[in-house]
HTML snippet that shows the backbone in 3Dmol.js (N, CA, C, O; Angstrom):
<script src="https://3Dmol.org/build/3Dmol-min.js"></script>
<div id="view" style="width:600px;height:400px;position:relative"></div>
<script>
const pdb = `
ATOM      1  N   MET A   1     -33.590 188.666 -31.426  1.00  0.00           N
ATOM      2  CA  MET A   1     -34.653 189.438 -32.028  1.00  0.00           C
ATOM      3  C   MET A   1     -35.559 188.540 -32.865  1.00  0.00           C
ATOM      4  O   MET A   1     -36.777 188.716 -32.892  1.00  0.00           O
ATOM      5  N   LYS A   2     -34.949 187.584 -33.539  1.00  0.00           N
ATOM      6  CA  LYS A   2     -35.709 186.669 -34.370  1.00  0.00           C
ATOM      7  C   LYS A   2     -36.699 185.872 -33.528  1.00  0.00           C
ATOM      8  O   LYS A   2     -37.861 185.716 -33.904  1.00  0.00           O
ATOM      9  N   ASN A   3     -36.236 185.374 -32.396  1.00  0.00           N
ATOM     10  CA  ASN A   3     -37.094 184.567 -31.532  1.00  0.00           C
ATOM     11  C   ASN A   3     -38.212 185.395 -30.905  1.00  0.00           C
ATOM     12  O   ASN A   3     -39.319 184.897 -30.702  1.00  0.00           O
ATOM     13  N   ILE A   4     -37.921 186.654 -30.599  1.00  0.00           N
ATOM     14  CA  ILE A   4     -38.940 187.518 -30.003  1.00  0.00           C
ATOM     15  C   ILE A   4     -40.090 187.731 -30.983  1.00  0.00           C
ATOM     16  O   ILE A   4     -41.254 187.632 -30.597  1.00  0.00           O
ATOM     17  N   PHE A   5     -39.778 188.022 -32.241  1.00  0.00           N
ATOM     18  CA  PHE A   5     -40.823 188.204 -33.249  1.00  0.00           C
ATOM     19  C   PHE A   5     -41.628 186.929 -33.443  1.00  0.00           C
ATOM     20  O   PHE A   5     -42.853 186.980 -33.561  1.00  0.00           O
ATOM     21  N   PHE A   6     -40.959 185.797 -33.477  1.00  0.00           N
ATOM     22  CA  PHE A   6     -41.642 184.525 -33.712  1.00  0.00           C
ATOM     23  C   PHE A   6     -42.582 184.200 -32.554  1.00  0.00           C
ATOM     24  O   PHE A   6     -43.732 183.824 -32.784  1.00  0.00           O
ATOM     25  N   ILE A   7     -42.113 184.337 -31.318  1.00  0.00           N
ATOM     26  CA  ILE A   7     -42.944 184.033 -30.147  1.00  0.00           C
ATOM     27  C   ILE A   7     -44.090 185.026 -30.032  1.00  0.00           C
ATOM     28  O   ILE A   7     -45.214 184.638 -29.713  1.00  0.00           O
ATOM     29  N   LEU A   8     -43.823 186.300 -30.286  1.00  0.00           N
ATOM     30  CA  LEU A   8     -44.876 187.306 -30.231  1.00  0.00           C
ATOM     31  C   LEU A   8     -45.955 187.029 -31.277  1.00  0.00           C
ATOM     32  O   LEU A   8     -47.144 187.212 -31.012  1.00  0.00           O
ATOM     33  N   GLY A   9     -45.544 186.594 -32.451  1.00  0.00           N
ATOM     34  CA  GLY A   9     -46.511 186.237 -33.488  1.00  0.00           C
ATOM     35  C   GLY A   9     -47.387 185.069 -33.075  1.00  0.00           C
ATOM     36  O   GLY A   9     -48.594 185.074 -33.317  1.00  0.00           O
ATOM     37  N   LEU A  10     -46.778 184.062 -32.449  1.00  0.00           N
ATOM     38  CA  LEU A  10     -47.561 182.916 -31.991  1.00  0.00           C
ATOM     39  C   LEU A  10     -48.535 183.308 -30.881  1.00  0.00           C
ATOM     40  O   LEU A  10     -49.661 182.813 -30.840  1.00  0.00           O
ATOM     41  N   VAL A  11     -48.109 184.185 -29.992  1.00  0.00           N
ATOM     42  CA  VAL A  11     -48.989 184.645 -28.913  1.00  0.00           C
ATOM     43  C   VAL A  11     -50.166 185.425 -29.483  1.00  0.00           C
ATOM     44  O   VAL A  11     -51.293 185.271 -29.014  1.00  0.00           O
ATOM     45  N   LEU A  12     -49.921 186.258 -30.484  1.00  0.00           N
ATOM     46  CA  LEU A  12     -51.012 187.027 -31.089  1.00  0.00           C
ATOM     47  C   LEU A  12     -52.001 186.118 -31.814  1.00  0.00           C
ATOM     48  O   LEU A  12     -53.209 186.350 -31.754  1.00  0.00           O
ATOM     49  N   ILE A  13     -51.513 185.101 -32.487  1.00  0.00           N
ATOM     50  CA  ILE A  13     -52.414 184.163 -33.158  1.00  0.00           C
ATOM     51  C   ILE A  13     -53.235 183.393 -32.129  1.00  0.00           C
ATOM     52  O   ILE A  13     -54.430 183.172 -32.327  1.00  0.00           O
ATOM     53  N   LEU A  14     -52.604 182.987 -31.037  1.00  0.00           N
ATOM     54  CA  LEU A  14     -53.327 182.297 -29.973  1.00  0.00           C
ATOM     55  C   LEU A  14     -54.386 183.212 -29.357  1.00  0.00           C
ATOM     56  O   LEU A  14     -55.494 182.764 -29.063  1.00  0.00           O
ATOM     57  N   ALA A  15     -54.053 184.485 -29.162  1.00  0.00           N
ATOM     58  CA  ALA A  15     -55.018 185.435 -28.612  1.00  0.00           C
ATOM     59  C   ALA A  15     -56.218 185.605 -29.537  1.00  0.00           C
ATOM     60  O   ALA A  15     -57.351 185.720 -29.069  1.00  0.00           O
ATOM     61  N   SER A  16     -55.977 185.622 -30.844  1.00  0.00           N
ATOM     62  CA  SER A  16     -57.098 185.774 -31.773  1.00  0.00           C
ATOM     63  C   SER A  16     -58.001 184.542 -31.762  1.00  0.00           C
ATOM     64  O   SER A  16     -59.221 184.664 -31.876  1.00  0.00           O
ATOM     65  N   ILE A  17     -57.409 183.365 -31.627  1.00  0.00           N
ATOM     66  CA  ILE A  17     -58.219 182.142 -31.544  1.00  0.00           C
ATOM     67  C   ILE A  17     -59.054 182.153 -30.267  1.00  0.00           C
ATOM     68  O   ILE A  17     -60.228 181.785 -30.284  1.00  0.00           O
ATOM     69  N   LEU A  18     -58.447 182.574 -29.166  1.00  0.00           N
ATOM     70  CA  LEU A  18     -59.190 182.640 -27.903  1.00  0.00           C
ATOM     71  C   LEU A  18     -60.316 183.672 -27.962  1.00  0.00           C
ATOM     72  O   LEU A  18     -61.383 183.450 -27.390  1.00  0.00           O
ATOM     73  N   LEU A  19     -60.094 184.790 -28.643  1.00  0.00           N
ATOM     74  CA  LEU A  19     -61.164 185.775 -28.809  1.00  0.00           C
ATOM     75  C   LEU A  19     -62.346 185.181 -29.575  1.00  0.00           C
ATOM     76  O   LEU A  19     -63.502 185.415 -29.223  1.00  0.00           O
ATOM     77  N   LEU A  20     -62.053 184.423 -30.611  1.00  0.00           N
ATOM     78  CA  LEU A  20     -63.136 183.818 -31.393  1.00  0.00           C
ATOM     79  C   LEU A  20     -63.877 182.743 -30.609  1.00  0.00           C
ATOM     80  O   LEU A  20     -65.078 182.550 -30.797  1.00  0.00           O
ATOM     81  N   ILE A  21     -63.165 182.046 -29.732  1.00  0.00           N
ATOM     82  CA  ILE A  21     -63.827 181.020 -28.914  1.00  0.00           C
ATOM     83  C   ILE A  21     -64.691 181.659 -27.830  1.00  0.00           C
ATOM     84  O   ILE A  21     -65.806 181.207 -27.572  1.00  0.00           O
ATOM     85  N   GLU A  22     -64.175 182.706 -27.199  1.00  0.00           N
ATOM     86  CA  GLU A  22     -64.894 183.350 -26.101  1.00  0.00           C
ATOM     87  C   GLU A  22     -66.103 184.156 -26.579  1.00  0.00           C
ATOM     88  O   GLU A  22     -67.135 184.171 -25.909  1.00  0.00           O
ATOM     89  N   PHE A  23     -65.988 184.817 -27.714  1.00  0.00           N
ATOM     90  CA  PHE A  23     -67.056 185.688 -28.214  1.00  0.00           C
ATOM     91  C   PHE A  23     -67.432 185.289 -29.644  1.00  0.00           C
ATOM     92  O   PHE A  23     -67.106 186.006 -30.589  1.00  0.00           O
ATOM     93  N   PRO A  24     -68.112 184.157 -29.810  1.00  0.00           N
ATOM     94  CA  PRO A  24     -68.404 183.700 -31.181  1.00  0.00           C
ATOM     95  C   PRO A  24     -69.442 184.556 -31.915  1.00  0.00           C
ATOM     96  O   PRO A  24     -69.459 184.572 -33.146  1.00  0.00           O
ATOM     97  N   ASP A  25     -70.302 185.263 -31.186  1.00  0.00           N
ATOM     98  CA  ASP A  25     -71.369 186.029 -31.840  1.00  0.00           C
ATOM     99  C   ASP A  25     -71.050 187.507 -32.007  1.00  0.00           C
ATOM    100  O   ASP A  25     -71.836 188.240 -32.608  1.00  0.00           O
ATOM    101  N   SER A  26     -69.920 187.956 -31.489  1.00  0.00           N
ATOM    102  CA  SER A  26     -69.599 189.380 -31.524  1.00  0.00           C
ATOM    103  C   SER A  26     -68.827 189.723 -32.801  1.00  0.00           C
ATOM    104  O   SER A  26     -67.736 189.208 -33.041  1.00  0.00           O
ATOM    105  N   ASN A  27     -69.413 190.597 -33.605  1.00  0.00           N
ATOM    106  CA  ASN A  27     -68.740 191.011 -34.830  1.00  0.00           C
ATOM    107  C   ASN A  27     -67.512 191.864 -34.543  1.00  0.00           C
ATOM    108  O   ASN A  27     -66.530 191.808 -35.283  1.00  0.00           O
ATOM    109  N   ARG A  28     -67.562 192.654 -33.471  1.00  0.00           N
ATOM    110  CA  ARG A  28     -66.424 193.507 -33.116  1.00  0.00           C
ATOM    111  C   ARG A  28     -65.219 192.654 -32.728  1.00  0.00           C
ATOM    112  O   ARG A  28     -64.095 192.927 -33.150  1.00  0.00           O
ATOM    113  N   MET A  29     -65.458 191.625 -31.928  1.00  0.00           N
ATOM    114  CA  MET A  29     -64.352 190.748 -31.523  1.00  0.00           C
ATOM    115  C   MET A  29     -63.819 189.948 -32.712  1.00  0.00           C
ATOM    116  O   MET A  29     -62.627 189.649 -32.776  1.00  0.00           O
ATOM    117  N   SER A  30     -64.687 189.607 -33.635  1.00  0.00           N
ATOM    118  CA  SER A  30     -64.232 188.905 -34.844  1.00  0.00           C
ATOM    119  C   SER A  30     -63.328 189.800 -35.680  1.00  0.00           C
ATOM    120  O   SER A  30     -62.337 189.337 -36.245  1.00  0.00           O
ATOM    121  N   MET A  31     -63.675 191.092 -35.758  1.00  0.00           N
ATOM    122  CA  MET A  31     -62.839 192.025 -36.498  1.00  0.00           C
ATOM    123  C   MET A  31     -61.488 192.214 -35.810  1.00  0.00           C
ATOM    124  O   MET A  31     -60.450 192.259 -36.472  1.00  0.00           O
ATOM    125  N   ILE A  32     -61.505 192.323 -34.482  1.00  0.00           N
ATOM    126  CA  ILE A  32     -60.258 192.460 -33.733  1.00  0.00           C
ATOM    127  C   ILE A  32     -59.416 191.196 -33.871  1.00  0.00           C
ATOM    128  O   ILE A  32     -58.195 191.277 -34.006  1.00  0.00           O
ATOM    129  N   ALA A  33     -60.057 190.031 -33.838  1.00  0.00           N
ATOM    130  CA  ALA A  33     -59.334 188.765 -33.989  1.00  0.00           C
ATOM    131  C   ALA A  33     -58.715 188.659 -35.384  1.00  0.00           C
ATOM    132  O   ALA A  33     -57.606 188.145 -35.529  1.00  0.00           O
ATOM    133  N   GLY A  34     -59.417 189.137 -36.402  1.00  0.00           N
ATOM    134  CA  GLY A  34     -58.862 189.122 -37.753  1.00  0.00           C
ATOM    135  C   GLY A  34     -57.645 190.017 -37.883  1.00  0.00           C
ATOM    136  O   GLY A  34     -56.654 189.640 -38.508  1.00  0.00           O
ATOM    137  N   ALA A  35     -57.718 191.204 -37.292  1.00  0.00           N
ATOM    138  CA  ALA A  35     -56.573 192.110 -37.335  1.00  0.00           C
ATOM    139  C   ALA A  35     -55.405 191.542 -36.543  1.00  0.00           C
ATOM    140  O   ALA A  35     -54.253 191.654 -36.963  1.00  0.00           O
ATOM    141  N   THR A  36     -55.696 190.932 -35.399  1.00  0.00           N
ATOM    142  CA  THR A  36     -54.647 190.328 -34.577  1.00  0.00           C
ATOM    143  C   THR A  36     -53.994 189.157 -35.308  1.00  0.00           C
ATOM    144  O   THR A  36     -52.784 188.958 -35.201  1.00  0.00           O
ATOM    145  N   THR A  37     -54.770 188.397 -36.035  1.00  0.00           N
ATOM    146  CA  THR A  37     -54.215 187.283 -36.806  1.00  0.00           C
ATOM    147  C   THR A  37     -53.288 187.797 -37.899  1.00  0.00           C
ATOM    148  O   THR A  37     -52.218 187.232 -38.125  1.00  0.00           O
ATOM    149  N   ALA A  38     -53.692 188.857 -38.573  1.00  0.00           N
ATOM    150  CA  ALA A  38     -52.838 189.423 -39.625  1.00  0.00           C
ATOM    151  C   ALA A  38     -51.517 189.930 -39.055  1.00  0.00           C
ATOM    152  O   ALA A  38     -50.460 189.714 -39.646  1.00  0.00           O
ATOM    153  N   ILE A  39     -51.577 190.597 -37.918  1.00  0.00           N
ATOM    154  CA  ILE A  39     -50.355 191.094 -37.282  1.00  0.00           C
ATOM    155  C   ILE A  39     -49.494 189.927 -36.812  1.00  0.00           C
ATOM    156  O   ILE A  39     -48.273 189.953 -36.968  1.00  0.00           O
ATOM    157  N   GLY A  40     -50.122 188.908 -36.240  1.00  0.00           N
ATOM    158  CA  GLY A  40     -49.378 187.735 -35.778  1.00  0.00           C
ATOM    159  C   GLY A  40     -48.702 186.993 -36.913  1.00  0.00           C
ATOM    160  O   GLY A  40     -47.561 186.552 -36.771  1.00  0.00           O
ATOM    161  N   LEU A  41     -49.387 186.848 -38.036  1.00  0.00           N
ATOM    162  CA  LEU A  41     -48.775 186.181 -39.191  1.00  0.00           C
ATOM    163  C   LEU A  41     -47.609 186.999 -39.745  1.00  0.00           C
ATOM    164  O   LEU A  41     -46.595 186.444 -40.171  1.00  0.00           O
ATOM    165  N   THR A  42     -47.764 188.316 -39.734  1.00  0.00           N
ATOM    166  CA  THR A  42     -46.672 189.183 -40.192  1.00  0.00           C
ATOM    167  C   THR A  42     -45.449 189.025 -39.295  1.00  0.00           C
ATOM    168  O   THR A  42     -44.324 188.924 -39.784  1.00  0.00           O
ATOM    169  N   PHE A  43     -45.673 189.005 -37.974  1.00  0.00           N
ATOM    170  CA  PHE A  43     -44.553 188.812 -37.056  1.00  0.00           C
ATOM    171  C   PHE A  43     -43.891 187.453 -37.249  1.00  0.00           C
ATOM    172  O   PHE A  43     -42.669 187.342 -37.152  1.00  0.00           O
ATOM    173  N   ASN A  44     -44.685 186.418 -37.523  1.00  0.00           N
ATOM    174  CA  ASN A  44     -44.105 185.095 -37.763  1.00  0.00           C
ATOM    175  C   ASN A  44     -43.253 185.084 -39.024  1.00  0.00           C
ATOM    176  O   ASN A  44     -42.171 184.497 -39.040  1.00  0.00           O
ATOM    177  N   VAL A  45     -43.730 185.722 -40.066  1.00  0.00           N
ATOM    178  CA  VAL A  45     -42.961 185.772 -41.310  1.00  0.00           C
ATOM    179  C   VAL A  45     -41.672 186.565 -41.103  1.00  0.00           C
ATOM    180  O   VAL A  45     -40.609 186.162 -41.576  1.00  0.00           O
ATOM    181  N   VAL A  46     -41.768 187.683 -40.402  1.00  0.00           N
ATOM    182  CA  VAL A  46     -40.568 188.487 -40.131  1.00  0.00           C
ATOM    183  C   VAL A  46     -39.581 187.693 -39.284  1.00  0.00           C
ATOM    184  O   VAL A  46     -38.378 187.720 -39.542  1.00  0.00           O
ATOM    185  N   GLY A  47     -40.086 186.984 -38.275  1.00  0.00           N
ATOM    186  CA  GLY A  47     -39.212 186.168 -37.447  1.00  0.00           C
ATOM    187  C   GLY A  47     -38.568 185.035 -38.216  1.00  0.00           C
ATOM    188  O   GLY A  47     -37.449 184.628 -37.906  1.00  0.00           O
ATOM    189  N   PHE A  48     -39.266 184.522 -39.215  1.00  0.00           N
ATOM    190  CA  PHE A  48     -38.710 183.441 -40.025  1.00  0.00           C
ATOM    191  C   PHE A  48     -37.670 183.963 -41.010  1.00  0.00           C
ATOM    192  O   PHE A  48     -36.678 183.287 -41.283  1.00  0.00           O
ATOM    193  N   ILE A  49     -37.893 185.168 -41.546  1.00  0.00           N
ATOM    194  CA  ILE A  49     -37.002 185.710 -42.570  1.00  0.00           C
ATOM    195  C   ILE A  49     -35.706 186.259 -41.982  1.00  0.00           C
ATOM    196  O   ILE A  49     -34.648 186.173 -42.606  1.00  0.00           O
ATOM    197  N   LEU A  50     -35.793 186.826 -40.772  1.00  0.00           N
ATOM    198  CA  LEU A  50     -34.590 187.413 -40.174  1.00  0.00           C
ATOM    199  C   LEU A  50     -33.498 186.356 -40.034  1.00  0.00           C
ATOM    200  O   LEU A  50     -33.745 185.232 -39.599  1.00  0.00           O
ATOM    201  N   LYS A  51     -32.320 186.737 -40.404  1.00  0.00           N
ATOM    202  CA  LYS A  51     -31.202 185.816 -40.304  1.00  0.00           C
ATOM    203  C   LYS A  51     -30.571 185.934 -38.925  1.00  0.00           C
ATOM    204  O   LYS A  51     -30.474 187.032 -38.376  1.00  0.00           O
ATOM    205  N   PRO A  52     -30.143 184.818 -38.368  1.00  0.00           N
ATOM    206  CA  PRO A  52     -29.455 184.919 -37.079  1.00  0.00           C
ATOM    207  C   PRO A  52     -28.125 185.630 -37.233  1.00  0.00           C
ATOM    208  O   PRO A  52     -27.470 185.531 -38.270  1.00  0.00           O
ATOM    209  N   LYS A  53     -27.734 186.348 -36.192  1.00  0.00           N
ATOM    210  CA  LYS A  53     -26.475 187.080 -36.246  1.00  0.00           C
ATOM    211  C   LYS A  53     -25.316 186.089 -36.247  1.00  0.00           C
ATOM    212  O   LYS A  53     -25.398 185.012 -35.657  1.00  0.00           O
ATOM    213  N   MET A  54     -24.240 186.476 -36.919  1.00  0.00           N
ATOM    214  CA  MET A  54     -23.046 185.649 -36.926  1.00  0.00           C
ATOM    215  C   MET A  54     -22.409 185.698 -35.550  1.00  0.00           C
ATOM    216  O   MET A  54     -22.158 186.778 -35.014  1.00  0.00           O
ATOM    217  N   GLN A  55     -22.152 184.557 -34.991  1.00  0.00           N
ATOM    218  CA  GLN A  55     -21.526 184.512 -33.670  1.00  0.00           C
ATOM    219  C   GLN A  55     -20.033 184.670 -33.810  1.00  0.00           C
ATOM    220  O   GLN A  55     -19.394 183.991 -34.613  1.00  0.00           O
ATOM    221  N   LYS A  56     -19.482 185.571 -33.024  1.00  0.00           N
ATOM    222  CA  LYS A  56     -18.044 185.771 -33.050  1.00  0.00           C
ATOM    223  C   LYS A  56     -17.406 184.759 -32.103  1.00  0.00           C
ATOM    224  O   LYS A  56     -17.826 184.593 -30.958  1.00  0.00           O
ATOM    225  N   ILE A  57     -16.395 184.102 -32.611  1.00  0.00           N
ATOM    226  CA  ILE A  57     -15.733 183.070 -31.813  1.00  0.00           C
ATOM    227  C   ILE A  57     -14.469 183.655 -31.191  1.00  0.00           C
ATOM    228  O   ILE A  57     -13.753 182.955 -30.475  1.00  0.00           O
TER     229      ILE A  57
END
`;
const viewer = $3Dmol.createViewer("view");
viewer.addModel(pdb, "pdb");
viewer.setStyle({}, {cartoon: {color: "spectrum"}});
viewer.zoomTo();
viewer.render();
</script>
């Protein structure tokens, strides 16, 4: 679960960067990219904070 949140956060941040590169003059895309960046950063923080499960031996 930790890795899923971390990878999903990185994908969302990458998507927001690509939106800004593809549509530099669009205010709507800039707003969507900002929201996507906030969600991506939140997922990265959650993925970093989650503790890995104890492995049973």
